[in-house]
C-alpha positions as CSV (number, residue, x, y, z in Angstrom):
1,M,0.0,0.0,0.0
2,R,1.1,3.5,-0.6
3,W,1.4,5.9,2.3
4,V,1.5,9.7,1.7
5,I,2.9,11.7,4.6
6,A,2.1,15.3,3.7
7,E,3.3,17.1,6.8
8,D,6.3,16.9,9.2
9,L,6.3,13.7,11.3
10,W,8.9,15.2,13.7
11,R,10.6,11.9,14.0
12,P,12.4,9.4,11.6
13,L,10.2,6.9,9.7
14,P,10.0,3.6,11.6
15,K,11.9,0.7,9.9
16,W,8.8,-1.4,9.6
17,L,7.1,1.2,7.5
18,T,9.9,1.8,5.1
19,E,10.4,-2.0,4.7
20,D,6.8,-3.1,4.3
21,E,5.1,-0.2,2.5
22,E,5.7,2.3,-0.3
23,V,6.0,5.7,1.4
24,L,6.1,9.2,0.0
25,Y,7.2,11.5,2.8
26,D,7.2,15.1,1.8
27,A,6.3,17.7,4.5
28,T,5.8,20.4,1.8
29,L,2.9,18.6,0.1
30,S,0.4,20.3,2.3
31,L,1.5,23.6,0.7
32,D,1.1,22.5,-2.9
33,V,-2.4,21.2,-3.5
34,P,-1.8,20.1,-7.2
35,R,1.2,18.0,-6.1
36,L,-0.7,16.6,-3.2
37,R,-3.6,15.6,-5.4
38,S,-1.3,13.8,-7.8
39,A,0.4,12.0,-5.0
40,L,-2.9,10.7,-3.7
41,E,-4.0,9.1,-7.0
42,H,-2.7,5.7,-5.9
43,A,-2.5,6.2,-2.2
44,S,-4.2,4.1,0.5
45,V,-3.1,6.3,3.5
46,L,-2.7,10.0,4.1
47,I,-1.0,11.3,7.2
48,V,-1.5,15.0,8.0
49,R,-1.4,17.6,10.8
50,N,-3.6,20.7,10.7
51,H,-2.6,22.4,7.5
52,T,-3.8,19.9,4.9
53,R,-7.5,20.5,3.9
54,C,-9.0,17.1,3.7
55,D,-12.3,18.0,2.0
56,A,-14.6,16.4,-0.6
57,E,-12.6,18.0,-3.5
58,L,-9.3,16.4,-2.2
59,L,-10.9,13.0,-1.7
60,E,-12.2,13.0,-5.3
61,H,-8.5,12.8,-6.3
62,A,-7.8,9.9,-4.0
63,P,-10.0,7.0,-5.2
64,G,-8.1,4.3,-3.3
65,L,-7.7,6.2,0.0
66,K,-8.7,4.1,3.0
67,V,-7.3,6.0,6.0
68,I,-6.5,9.6,7.0
69,G,-4.2,9.7,10.1
70,R,-4.3,13.0,12.0
71,L,-1.1,13.8,13.8
72,G,-2.9,15.6,16.6
73,V,-6.4,16.1,18.1
74,G,-8.3,18.8,16.2
75,L,-10.4,17.7,13.2
76,D,-11.5,21.1,11.8
77,N,-9.3,20.6,8.7
78,I,-10.9,17.2,8.0
79,D,-14.4,17.0,6.5
80,L,-15.7,14.0,8.4
81,E,-19.0,13.8,6.4
82,A,-17.0,13.7,3.1
83,C,-14.8,11.0,4.6
84,R,-17.9,8.9,5.4
85,E,-19.3,9.4,1.9
86,H,-16.0,8.2,0.4
87,S,-15.6,5.3,3.0
88,V,-12.4,6.8,4.3
89,H,-11.5,6.1,8.0
90,V,-10.1,8.9,10.2
91,I,-7.8,8.2,13.1
92,A,-6.8,11.0,15.6
93,A,-4.2,10.9,18.3
94,R,-6.6,11.6,21.2
95,G,-4.7,12.2,24.4
96,G,-1.3,12.1,22.7
97,N,-0.4,15.7,23.4
98,A,-2.7,16.3,26.4
99,N,0.0,16.5,29.0
100,A,2.0,18.9,26.8
101,V,-1.0,21.3,26.6
102,V,-1.7,21.1,30.3
103,E,1.9,21.9,31.1
104,Y,1.8,24.8,28.7
105,V,-1.2,26.3,30.5
106,L,0.5,25.8,33.9
107,A,3.6,27.5,32.5
108,A,1.5,30.4,31.2
109,M,-0.1,30.9,34.6
110,F,3.3,30.7,36.4
111,A,4.8,33.1,33.9
112,H,2.1,35.6,34.7
113,A,2.1,35.1,38.5
114,R,5.9,35.1,38.8
115,P,7.5,36.8,35.8
116,L,11.0,35.5,36.3
117,F,12.4,36.9,33.0
118,A,11.2,40.4,34.0
119,F,12.8,39.9,37.4
120,D,16.0,38.9,35.7
121,A,15.9,42.0,33.6
122,Y,15.5,44.1,36.7
123,A,18.5,42.5,38.4
124,R,20.7,42.7,35.3
125,G,19.7,46.4,34.9
126,G,20.8,47.2,38.4
127,K,17.3,47.4,39.9
128,W,17.9,45.4,43.0
129,E,14.5,46.5,44.4
130,R,12.6,43.6,45.9
131,T,9.3,45.4,45.8
132,L,9.4,45.3,42.0
133,A,9.3,41.5,42.1
134,R,6.4,40.7,44.4
135,G,4.3,38.7,41.9
136,R,1.3,36.7,43.1
137,E,0.5,33.2,44.3
138,L,-1.6,30.8,42.2
139,T,-2.8,29.3,45.5
140,G,-6.3,30.7,46.1
141,C,-6.8,31.9,42.5
142,T,-9.7,30.7,40.4
143,L,-9.0,28.7,37.2
144,G,-12.0,28.8,34.9
145,L,-12.2,26.1,32.3
146,V,-14.3,26.3,29.1
147,G,-14.5,22.7,28.0
148,V,-13.8,20.0,30.5
149,G,-12.8,17.0,28.3
150,D,-9.6,15.0,28.7
151,I,-7.3,18.1,28.7
152,G,-9.6,20.1,30.9
153,Q,-9.8,17.4,33.5
154,R,-6.1,16.8,33.6
155,L,-5.6,20.5,34.1
156,A,-8.2,20.7,36.8
157,W,-6.5,18.0,38.9
158,R,-3.1,19.7,38.6
159,A,-4.5,23.2,39.4
160,H,-6.4,21.8,42.4
161,A,-3.1,20.3,43.6
162,L,-1.6,23.8,43.5
163,G,-4.4,25.0,45.8
164,M,-6.4,26.7,43.1
165,R,-10.2,26.9,43.0
166,V,-11.5,25.3,39.7
167,V,-14.8,26.1,38.0
168,G,-15.8,25.0,34.6
169,Y,-18.4,25.2,31.8
170,D,-19.1,22.1,29.8
171,P,-22.7,21.3,28.9
172,Y,-21.6,17.7,28.1
173,L,-20.0,17.0,31.5
174,P,-22.3,14.6,33.4
175,H,-23.5,15.9,36.7
176,H,-22.2,12.7,38.4
177,H,-18.7,13.1,37.0
178,R,-15.9,12.1,39.5
179,L,-14.4,15.6,39.3
180,L,-17.6,17.0,40.8
181,G,-17.5,14.5,43.6
182,D,-14.2,15.6,45.1
183,G,-14.8,19.3,44.9
184,V,-12.3,20.0,42.2
185,L,-14.9,21.4,39.8
186,R,-18.2,23.2,39.9
187,Q,-20.3,23.4,36.8
188,E,-21.4,27.0,36.1
189,S,-22.8,28.9,33.1
190,L,-20.3,30.2,30.6
191,L,-20.8,33.8,31.8
192,Q,-20.4,32.8,35.4
193,V,-17.1,31.1,34.7
194,C,-15.9,34.2,32.8
195,R,-16.9,36.3,35.7
196,E,-15.2,34.3,38.4
197,A,-11.9,33.2,36.7
198,D,-8.6,34.8,37.4
199,Y,-7.2,32.5,34.7
200,L,-9.6,31.5,31.9
201,S,-8.4,28.5,29.8
202,L,-10.2,27.2,26.7
203,H,-10.3,23.5,25.9
204,L,-12.9,22.7,23.3
205,P,-13.1,21.9,19.5
206,L,-14.0,24.4,16.9
207,T,-17.5,23.7,15.5
208,P,-20.3,26.0,14.2
209,A,-21.6,26.0,17.8
210,T,-18.3,27.2,19.3
211,H,-17.3,29.7,16.7
212,H,-16.7,33.0,18.5
213,L,-18.1,31.4,21.7
214,I,-15.8,33.9,23.5
215,G,-17.0,37.2,22.2
216,E,-17.9,40.7,23.3
217,A,-20.5,39.6,26.0
218,E,-18.2,37.0,27.5
219,L,-15.1,39.3,27.5
220,A,-17.1,42.0,29.1
221,E,-17.6,39.7,32.1
222,I,-14.0,38.8,32.8
223,K,-12.1,40.5,35.6
224,T,-10.1,43.6,34.7
225,N,-6.9,41.7,35.7
226,A,-7.8,38.3,34.4
227,V,-5.7,36.2,32.0
228,L,-7.2,34.4,29.0
229,I,-5.1,31.4,27.9
230,H,-6.1,30.0,24.5
231,T,-4.7,26.7,23.3
232,A,-7.8,25.3,21.6
233,R,-8.7,26.6,18.1
234,G,-8.4,30.2,16.9
235,G,-12.0,30.7,15.8
236,I,-13.4,30.1,19.2
237,V,-12.4,33.6,20.3
238,D,-13.6,36.7,18.5
239,E,-10.2,38.4,18.0
240,R,-11.7,41.8,17.3
241,A,-13.7,41.7,20.5
242,L,-10.6,40.5,22.4
243,W,-8.5,43.4,21.0
244,V,-11.1,45.9,22.3
245,A,-11.2,44.2,25.7
246,L,-7.4,44.2,26.1
247,Q,-7.1,47.8,24.9
248,T,-9.9,49.0,27.2
249,H,-8.4,47.3,30.3
250,P,-4.5,47.1,30.0
251,A,-4.3,45.0,33.2
252,R,-6.0,42.2,31.4
253,R,-3.7,39.7,29.7
254,A,-4.0,37.1,27.0
255,V,-1.8,34.2,26.1
256,L,-2.6,33.1,22.6
257,D,-1.2,29.9,21.1
258,V,-3.8,29.6,18.4
259,R,-5.2,32.3,16.0
260,E,-8.1,32.7,13.6
261,Q,-5.6,33.0,10.8
262,E,-2.4,31.0,11.1
263,P,0.1,32.5,10.7
264,P,-1.5,35.9,11.4
265,S,-1.1,38.9,9.2
266,T,2.0,41.1,9.6
267,Q,-0.6,43.8,10.3
268,D,-2.1,41.8,13.2
269,P,-3.4,44.3,15.8
270,L,-3.0,41.9,18.7
271,Q,0.8,41.7,18.0
272,Q,0.9,45.4,18.8
273,L,-0.5,45.1,22.4
274,P,2.0,44.8,25.3
275,N,-0.5,42.7,27.3
276,V,-0.6,39.8,24.8
277,L,1.8,36.9,24.8
278,L,1.9,35.0,21.5
279,T,3.2,31.6,20.6
280,P,3.0,29.8,17.2
281,H,0.6,26.9,17.9
282,V,3.1,25.0,20.0
283,A,1.2,24.1,23.2
284,G,0.9,20.5,22.3
285,I,4.4,20.1,21.0
286,T,7.2,18.6,23.1
287,E,9.8,16.0,22.2
288,E,7.7,13.4,24.1
289,S,4.3,14.3,22.7
290,S,5.7,14.4,19.1
291,E,7.1,10.9,19.4
292,R,4.0,9.6,21.1
293,V,1.6,11.1,18.5
294,A,3.5,9.9,15.5
295,E,4.0,6.4,17.0
296,F,0.3,6.2,17.8
297,I,-1.0,7.3,14.4
298,L,1.4,5.1,12.4
299,T,0.8,2.0,14.5
300,E,-3.0,2.3,14.7
301,T,-3.2,3.0,11.0
302,R,-1.3,-0.2,10.3
303,R,-3.6,-2.1,12.6
304,L,-6.7,-0.7,10.9
305,L,-5.4,-1.7,7.5
306,S,-4.7,-5.2,8.8
307,G,-8.3,-5.5,9.9
308,E,-7.6,-5.2,13.6
309,F,-9.2,-2.9,16.2
310,A,-7.6,0.6,16.0
311,Q,-7.7,3.1,18.8
312,G,-8.4,6.7,18.0
313,L,-10.9,5.8,15.3
314,V,-13.2,8.8,14.6
315,V,-14.9,7.7,11.4
């Protein structure tokens, strides 16, 4: 069978794959749709990250395609209905980068509470004034979660261990969930979570229902010194409304790992604000998670092609 790997695997190809299958590995294919379509004419497997648009038009050029393996969690670049219509299975690496995202959010909170690099700059600049470096403690602060799936739950447990109060909004979280039983999490309305959170962290997929879920009304409710941490999908936050909210209240902060347009325009107004910290969609990327995700997708795809049960099967 022919495997087409259209985006960076971030690890060497396993020996079993190169020995047993025909593999075209070209991380630039996602940027060249005509070449990608040509490569898929005789392909059985397509491996992608989040740049390759796997829509009905692409699938029309892949008559023998059996499996799409998604090196990650989000599926907004894959048309699942089109995959069903073309009898193409989709496998995603659910949970593969969850710890990486959780640790990114914790790092963002610590970086705000105890800005060590700023303290370092003070010391190197001769400002040996301890009152400039007071910071704050996460203990006693409220972490608000929008979306309490796998990542949200892992983050809730760790935040609770730090002494934080955790509240969350997730209409799909059962009322008998174990998190609710030990006092880690209280289910609230979305606006109530926005209102109570010192740190507001988003962990939900981008769907028509969640597009611009965090907009003008929600941002108006957040505290004037709150921090929004966004590691989900860019379209969940109305960036124009966020820009207004951050300009209006400079004490508010935002840590944005994902954007509505990636990469953002060079004229991006959010880049001009001093109360915004930007990273290039790296929350889920560590050496460990990259290895884990790639191994999972390649192995489970092979199992599915062999007629075995495959974990991570979405369609």
